[in-house]
NUVEX-98551 format. One line per field, with one value per residue (C-alpha): residue in one letter; x, y, z. Coordinates in pm, 1 decimal. Layout:
NUVEX-98551
type: (a  ...)
px: (X  ...)
py: (Y  ...)
pz: (Z  ...)
***
This chain:
NUVEX-98551
type: (x  x  x  x  x  x  x  x  x  x  x  x  x  x  x  x  x  x  x  x  x  x  x  x  x  x  x  x  x  x  x  x  x  x  x  x  x  x  x  x  x  x  x  x  x  x  x  x  x  x  x  x  x  x  x  x  x  x  x  x  x  x  x  x  x  x  x  x  x  x  x  x  x  x  x  x  x  x  x  x  x  x  x  x  x  x  x  x  x  x  x  x  x  x  x  x  x  x  x  x  x  x  x  x  x  x  x  x  x  x  x  x  x  x  x  x  x  x  x  x  x  x  x  x  x  x  x  x  x  x  x  x  x  x  x  x  x  x  x  x  x  x  x  x  x  x  x  x  x  x  x  x  x  x  x  x  x  x  x  x  x  x  x  x  x  x  x  x  x  x  x  x  x  x  x  x  x  x  x  x  x  x  x  x  x  x  x  x  x  x  x  x  x  x  x  x  x  x  x  x  x  x  x  x  x  x  x  x  x  x  x  x  x  x  x  x  x  x  x  x  x  x  x  x  x  x  x  x  x  x  x  x  x  x  x  x  x  x  x  x  x  x  x  x  x  x  x  x  x  x  x  x  x  x  x  x  x  x  x  x  x  x  x  x  x  x  x  x  x  x  x  x  x  x  x  x  x  x  x  x  x  x  x  x  x  x  x  x  x  x  x  x  x  x  x  x  x  x  x  x  x  x  x  x  x  x  x  x  x  x  x  x  x  x  x  x  x  x  x  x  x  x  x  x  x  x  x  x  x  x  x  x  x  x  x  x  x  x  x  x  x  x  x  x  x  x  x  x  x  x  x  x  x  x  x  x  x  x  x  x  x  x  x  x  x  x  x  x  x  x  x  x  x  x  x  x  x  x  x  x  x  x  x  x  x  x  x  x  x  x  x  x  x  x  x  x  x  x  x  x  x  x  x  x  x  x  x  x  x  x  x  x  x  x  x  x  x  x  x  x  x  x  x  x  x  x  x  x)
px: (11931.5  12017.5  11827.9  11895.6  11618.0  11773.9  11643.0  11883.4  11674.8  11769.0  12113.6  12362.1  12673.2  13031.0  13337.0  13623.7  13638.9  13833.4  13608.5  13717.0  13959.4  13800.8  13636.7  13717.9  14091.6  14113.4  13977.7  14213.3  14544.7  14515.8  14440.0  14724.7  14954.1  14859.0  14923.9  15261.8  15678.4  15729.4  15599.3  15313.7  15239.6  14907.0  14822.2  14457.6  14317.1  13944.0  13881.6  13523.1  13362.3  13388.1  13748.2  13863.6  13633.6  13938.3  14219.8  14050.1  13992.8  14338.6  14526.9  14321.0  14508.8  14805.8  14930.3  15041.6  14884.2  14972.7  14745.2  14877.6  14681.0  14820.5  14913.2  14822.6  15123.9  15112.9  15351.7  15335.0  15509.8  15354.0  15058.7  15211.3  15213.4  14863.1  14786.2  14448.3  14255.0  14160.1  13873.8  13561.5  13604.1  13354.8  13317.5  13064.4  12834.7  13123.2  13045.2  13333.2  13555.0  13331.7  13355.1  13718.1  13805.8  13657.5  13896.0  14156.8  14087.5  13998.2  14333.5  14519.5  14575.8  14346.9  14021.4  13839.3  13469.8  13331.3  13022.3  12883.6  12590.4  12228.8  12221.6  12530.0  12288.3  12072.4  12313.3  12376.6  12708.5  12659.1  12810.8  13124.6  13099.0  12987.1  13325.7  13558.4  13376.8  13459.1  13838.2  13842.2  13740.2  13553.1  13328.5  13020.6  12719.2  12389.6  12150.5  12464.7  12668.6  12408.9  12443.4  12654.1  12816.8  13066.6  13315.7  13617.0  13875.8  14162.6  14226.9  14450.2  14357.7  14325.2  14234.3  13909.8  13721.5  13465.8  13191.1  12995.1  12663.7  12647.4  12870.4  13037.2  13395.1  13368.8  13288.5  13554.3  13810.6  13763.8  13821.3  14181.6  14279.4  14195.2  14364.6  14692.9  14698.9  14575.6  14782.2  14769.9  14576.5  14225.3  14058.4  13724.1  13496.9  13279.6  12962.2  13053.1  13356.0  13348.1  13566.5  13938.2  14078.7  14172.2  14358.6  14561.3  14632.6  14801.7  15033.4  15132.9  15236.4  15430.5  15221.4  15094.4  14774.9  14623.1  14320.3  14184.6  13850.9  13591.0  13813.6  14100.6  14378.2  14590.6  14855.1  14860.6  15181.4  15303.4  15488.3  15362.3  15609.1  15505.3  15459.7  15356.8  14956.0  14781.1  14425.1  14216.3  13927.6  13611.0  13392.2  13106.7  13110.8  13176.1  12834.9  12658.9  12823.1  12802.2  12446.9  12404.9  12595.5  12399.8  12029.3  12070.9  12049.7  12350.1  12615.9  12960.7  13122.0  13498.6  13622.7  13975.3  14213.5  13877.5  13927.3  13890.6  13926.1  13705.6  13536.5  13385.9  13314.1  12964.2  12811.4  12992.0  12856.3  12506.9  12565.6  12692.2  12398.6  12138.1  12286.4  12477.3  12741.0  13012.5  13417.1  13679.7  14031.3  14254.9  14559.3  14873.8  14935.2  15053.9  14826.2  14486.8  14354.1  14303.6  14180.6  13938.1  13567.1  13378.9  13020.1  12760.1  12362.6  12244.2  11907.9  11879.3  11698.2  11566.9  11746.6  11746.1  12023.7  12100.7  12303.5  12720.0  12682.9  12470.3  12830.0  13001.8  12772.7  12551.8  12679.1  12557.0  12214.9  12047.1  12169.2  12082.0  11701.6  11701.2  11871.7  11632.8  11360.9  11513.6  11544.0  11265.4  11104.6  11124.4  11438.4  11406.4  11681.1  11713.4  11920.7  11979.5  11869.3  12154.2  12067.6  11766.8  12104.9  12292.4  12294.7  11916.3  11688.9  11792.3  11528.1  11272.8  11427.3  11491.7  11150.3  10955.2  11148.0  11178.0  10813.1  10756.0  10951.9  10669.3  10893.1  10707.0  10888.1  10808.2  10974.1  10985.4  11161.3  11516.4  11554.6  11266.5  11116.3  11138.0  10920.7  11081.6  11080.3  10900.6  10984.9  11028.5  10879.3  10981.1  10880.7  11030.2  11230.6  11511.6  11840.9  11714.0  12079.4  12251.0  12479.5  12413.3  12024.7  12130.3  12356.9  12087.5  11823.2  12049.6  12148.7  11758.0  11709.2  11917.4  11591.1  11334.4  11048.0  11015.1  11259.0  11358.6  11423.2  11617.3  11612.8  11912.2  12172.0  12482.2  12487.9  12695.3  12992.3  13026.5  13196.5  13195.8  13233.7  13292.0  13006.8  12771.3  13136.5  13195.2  12841.5  12838.1  13154.6  12975.9  12661.0  12635.7)
py: (6209.3  6218.6  6086.0  6005.5  5930.8  5681.3  5706.8  5449.7  5304.0  4992.2  5065.7  4812.3  4805.1  4742.4  4804.2  4686.3  4814.4  4738.5  4740.2  4875.7  4642.3  4396.2  4526.5  4252.9  4194.9  4609.3  4600.3  4289.0  4439.0  4763.7  4573.5  4344.3  4547.3  4776.4  4486.5  4343.1  4539.6  4706.4  4875.2  4739.1  4896.1  4875.3  4891.1  4876.3  4975.8  5033.1  5414.3  5380.5  5489.2  5175.1  5090.6  5471.0  5357.9  5098.8  5340.1  5597.0  5387.7  5270.1  5629.8  5687.5  5358.5  5526.2  5363.8  5626.0  5544.3  5724.3  5768.5  5858.1  5857.7  5476.7  5342.4  5326.0  5265.6  5125.0  5164.0  4914.7  4820.2  4488.7  4408.3  4630.4  4949.1  4974.4  5236.9  5353.9  5538.8  5909.1  5939.9  5657.4  5447.1  5499.3  5213.2  5402.6  5196.4  4918.3  4539.0  4409.9  4677.0  4666.4  4258.3  4209.6  4502.5  4315.1  4023.4  4247.8  4516.5  4209.1  4089.6  4460.0  4591.9  4876.0  5039.7  5151.2  5209.7  5086.3  5223.0  5240.7  5419.5  5361.5  5021.2  4915.1  4961.0  4730.4  4421.2  4150.8  4183.4  3900.6  3626.2  3829.9  3905.3  3547.3  3357.3  3629.1  3603.9  3227.6  3369.8  3577.7  3904.8  4196.5  4329.8  4558.5  4706.3  4710.2  4393.3  4217.6  4317.8  4244.6  4573.9  4870.8  5054.4  4839.4  4913.6  4706.7  4628.5  4410.0  4125.6  3799.0  3548.5  3189.5  2968.8  2790.5  2542.7  2702.7  2586.9  2837.8  2818.6  3018.4  3028.2  3338.9  3525.3  3826.8  3602.9  3339.4  3659.6  3796.1  3472.8  3407.0  3789.4  3700.0  3357.0  3505.4  3703.5  3386.0  3126.5  2812.1  2712.1  2827.4  2596.4  2732.7  2475.1  2589.9  2442.5  2554.7  2681.0  3072.7  3340.4  3292.9  3579.7  3643.0  3284.7  3379.2  3710.3  3554.1  3340.7  3641.5  3855.6  3553.2  3364.6  3056.4  2898.5  2526.3  2339.1  2043.6  1951.6  2219.7  2352.0  2612.2  2626.9  2907.9  2927.8  3258.3  3450.9  3467.1  3794.2  3916.7  4148.5  4432.8  4320.6  4460.0  4368.2  4370.6  4421.5  4235.2  4383.5  4312.0  4026.7  4134.2  4476.0  4311.3  4143.5  4432.3  4460.9  4062.3  4089.4  4407.7  4265.5  3905.9  4084.1  4414.1  4330.3  4367.7  4365.5  4216.6  4362.3  4244.2  4304.6  4270.6  4194.8  4042.6  3860.1  3485.1  3337.9  3011.7  3099.7  3401.5  3272.6  3180.5  3412.5  3286.9  2950.9  3093.3  3250.6  2928.7  2769.4  2982.9  2946.7  3230.0  3322.3  3385.4  3303.1  3325.3  3352.2  3368.4  3423.3  3329.8  3571.2  3557.6  3494.0  3592.2  3422.1  3735.9  3675.3  3827.9  3789.8  3862.3  3820.0  3855.9  3905.4  3580.3  3344.8  3299.8  3002.9  2956.2  2730.2  2685.0  2825.8  2697.0  2540.4  2526.7  2770.9  3033.9  3178.5  3193.4  3450.8  3605.7  3958.4  3919.6  3766.9  4115.0  4143.4  3784.3  3850.6  4081.3  3864.4  3590.7  3802.6  3771.4  3412.9  3222.0  2968.4  2975.9  3102.3  2995.0  3127.1  2956.1  2920.8  3305.4  3373.4  3555.9  3845.1  3965.8  4101.2  4254.2  4636.8  4627.1  4314.9  4239.3  3966.7  4216.9  4521.2  4307.0  4175.1  4496.2  4780.5  4479.9  4474.7  4808.3  4793.5  4502.2  4205.5  3889.6  3780.7  3678.5  3668.8  3355.0  3270.0  3181.3  3339.6  3460.7  3308.9  3474.0  3454.1  3536.9  3611.4  3945.9  4321.9  4573.5  4927.6  5225.8  5347.1  5513.0  5302.7  5291.8  5155.5  5218.7  5335.9  4933.9  5004.3  4667.8  4764.9  5092.2  4965.5  4669.1  4932.2  5146.9  4797.9  4719.1  5089.0  5003.9  4750.9  4924.5  5043.8  5387.2  5595.0  5482.9  5757.8  5561.6  5776.2  5732.7  5699.0  5839.2  5474.2  5349.1  5564.4  5277.0  5017.0  5166.9  5554.7  5523.7  5263.7  5542.9  5644.2  5282.2  5229.5  5570.4  5420.6  5091.0  5226.3  5238.1)
pz: (5302.0  4985.2  4705.1  4347.8  4032.5  3765.8  3425.9  3278.3  2948.8  3003.0  2844.4  2718.2  2961.1  2816.7  2883.7  3191.5  3531.6  3872.2  4168.1  4486.5  4744.8  4943.5  5246.3  5451.5  5349.1  5400.2  5764.5  5851.9  5688.8  5874.8  6220.8  6166.2  6059.7  6391.3  6571.1  6375.7  6447.3  6193.7  5906.8  5671.2  5354.6  5195.7  4853.0  4676.5  5002.4  4989.9  5125.0  5225.5  5512.6  5729.8  5641.0  5738.6  6060.9  6156.0  6075.4  6286.1  6586.2  6557.2  6548.1  6897.4  7004.1  6934.7  6617.7  6354.9  5985.4  5687.0  5364.8  5038.8  4724.2  4650.9  5031.7  5346.6  5564.1  5951.5  6133.9  6403.6  6739.1  6826.4  7073.8  7334.4  7107.0  7163.7  7423.7  7643.2  7420.2  7552.6  7317.8  7278.0  6965.7  6718.7  6484.6  6256.5  6046.9  6040.8  6228.4  6143.6  6320.1  6605.2  6621.3  6537.3  6758.3  7052.1  7043.5  6984.1  7321.1  7541.9  7591.2  7611.7  7980.9  7973.6  7914.7  7609.5  7526.4  7160.5  6996.8  6650.4  6451.7  6501.5  6263.4  6475.3  6811.6  6690.5  6583.1  6809.7  7002.8  7230.0  6994.2  7058.7  7398.8  7548.6  7408.3  7495.6  7845.7  7868.0  7794.2  8058.1  7903.8  8065.5  7830.7  7950.4  7763.4  7713.5  7767.2  7960.6  7666.0  7391.4  7239.6  7181.8  7367.4  7505.3  7785.6  7758.1  8046.1  7894.1  8095.6  8081.7  7852.1  7820.1  7486.1  7505.2  7257.4  7089.3  6848.9  6703.0  6685.4  6371.1  6084.2  6119.8  6027.8  6217.1  6534.3  6415.3  6347.1  6712.2  6878.6  6658.5  6769.5  7128.5  7074.6  6945.1  7322.8  7528.0  7698.7  7535.4  7238.3  7057.8  6938.1  6706.8  6524.1  6291.2  6128.9  5755.2  5660.5  5655.7  5463.2  5552.1  5542.8  5922.3  5895.3  5587.6  5724.5  6048.0  5829.4  5569.5  5912.6  6004.5  6249.7  6240.5  6214.1  6119.1  6018.3  6173.7  5948.8  6052.3  6333.0  6333.6  6600.7  6707.0  6987.0  7196.7  7229.0  6863.6  6738.1  6401.1  6150.8  5907.4  5541.6  5239.2  5146.7  4806.6  4854.7  4587.1  4386.3  4664.1  4514.4  4717.5  4483.8  4168.2  4221.8  4123.3  3796.2  3736.7  3797.2  3580.3  3282.6  3329.7  3321.4  3113.1  2725.8  2494.7  2758.8  2826.8  3124.7  3203.1  3586.9  3684.8  3994.9  4118.0  4451.0  4336.2  4741.0  4762.6  5101.5  4900.9  4497.8  4593.1  4373.9  4055.0  4134.2  4151.8  3839.1  3662.2  3775.3  3686.7  3327.7  3305.4  3025.3  3323.2  3220.5  3505.4  3418.1  3759.6  3808.1  4064.7  4319.4  4737.8  4979.1  4846.8  4483.2  4232.0  3902.5  3578.0  3535.0  3247.6  3201.2  2924.4  2871.6  2938.5  3000.5  3349.2  3538.9  3862.7  4098.3  4488.4  4680.9  5043.9  5261.0  5280.3  5016.4  5240.2  5422.7  5072.0  4968.7  5213.4  5125.7  4788.4  4871.7  4746.4  4428.1  4362.7  4456.2  4203.8  3936.2  4027.3  3886.2  3607.9  3543.1  3427.7  3732.2  4047.8  4265.2  4646.1  4902.3  5234.2  5549.1  5538.8  5901.6  5922.9  5667.0  5957.2  6159.1  5862.7  5844.9  5781.7  5821.5  5470.9  5415.7  5481.4  5314.0  4998.2  4982.9  5009.0  4810.8  4496.5  4553.2  4474.4  4142.4  4033.7  4131.7  4233.6  4547.6  4907.2  5249.6  5422.6  5799.8  5674.0  5336.5  5026.4  4715.3  4422.8  4092.4  3702.9  3429.8  3572.2  3430.1  3648.3  3681.6  3831.7  4189.7  4467.2  4700.1  5013.8  5098.3  5440.9  5512.2  5375.7  5121.1  4951.0  4921.2  4749.9  4467.1  4392.6  4370.4  4163.9  3925.6  3906.5  3775.3  3507.8  3376.7  3565.5  3261.3  3440.8  3681.3  3971.1  4287.4  4514.2  4895.4  5128.1  4829.3  5040.0  5218.7  4921.8  5054.6  5305.7  5039.4  4692.6  4707.0  4312.3  4238.3  4023.4  3799.1  3741.8  3625.7  3402.9  3272.3  3155.4  3030.3  2639.7)
***
C-alpha cells in the first residue's frame, strides 16, 4: 500500500495539458479491433492498468496485439479468430473489461473463465448475465452468476428485446456485442441515454446500428473491418483539473483534445450551472467529438443534480462533490444509486473521506447533500483502492490549509498514470 503526503499550500494552477486517452474508448477500440478482420491502429490509447487488462485478455484469446510508444496495433481475424484460452482471463480492476467480455464470450464456441480483483469480486455481474442467458448464453458463477469468477460455455445466441432496469452503458454494450453474434435482431431499450461509444464504434468498424427513440437495434451476423482509431482525451480525467482550476485561487487551466461526446459532457453542464468560468471550443473530428476546454477560478453556487443528467456524469460525481464544498449554498446530488456498486460504494466513501477534511457533507439513500462554502483542513484519508476517489482527494489537498496524507494512492494508475506529473506541471 502506497501513500503520499501533499502539502500544496493552495497553489495557483496555470498552463495547458492533454489528459490521457478516454478509458471507455480505449477498451472498446481493442475489443472491436480484435473482432474485426484486418489491422486496427489505435493512437492516444490509455495505457492505464484497466485497459492493459483488456489487451492481456485478448492476447490470451489468440489475438496478436503490438504495443509501440505511440500506437497499439491489433491484428484481428474476425469473430472466428478468437480461440479458447489456455489460461484464466483476468480483468484486474476493470468492470468494463469484465462485463463487455461476457457479451463477446457468450457467443463464442469455446469455454473460458473470467475473474478480476477483490473489487470486481464484489460488483454485480447478474445485470449482464441475466439478459445474456435470455439470449441463450450459458454462464455459471458465484450466487448463480451474480459474482466472479464466471465460467462461460459459448453457445448460439438469439436476439431479444431487453429493457434495461438501470441505465448502464456497460450492460448495453455487452448486449450489443452479443447481438452482433446473435441470430436476428437485438433491441435494447434504455431508461435514459447512456454513453454511446459502442454504437459509434460499430459504425466506425463498418457495422450498422440504429436508434429508435430510447431503443438501440443491432442485427446479428455483421462482419467488422479493421480501421484507424484516435482516442480523445478522457473527459472523466479532465474533470479533476477542471474542478481544480475552478476552486483554486488565481488559476487558469486549458485542456486540449478532450472528448466532447454529448453523452459524457454532464460535468461541463454542472460547472456552467454552478457559475464556473468555463469555455468550450469544439473542433470537427470523425467519430467522437473533441475540443479545448478552458477554466478559470470561479465563484460558485450550489445546485441540484439528478435525473437524466446522472448517467452522463456518474464517474465525475466524486469530484463534483468536492466542487460543491466550495460553492455557496446547498448542493443536492440524487438519483445516483449506481455509485454504490462502483469500485467502492462511492456515496459512503466520498462522504466519509471529505468529512475527514472538514467538509459539511451527508450521505442520502441515492446521493449526497453538500453545504458550502467550507474551508478544508488537512488529515489522513484513503482512496480505498478507487482511482477516482484518490484523484479527488489529491485535488482537495490543493485547497486544504494543512497537509493531506492519502493512502492507497497506487489506485490512480488504473486510469491516469501521469496524474501527479500533470498536476505538478500546472502548479505555480
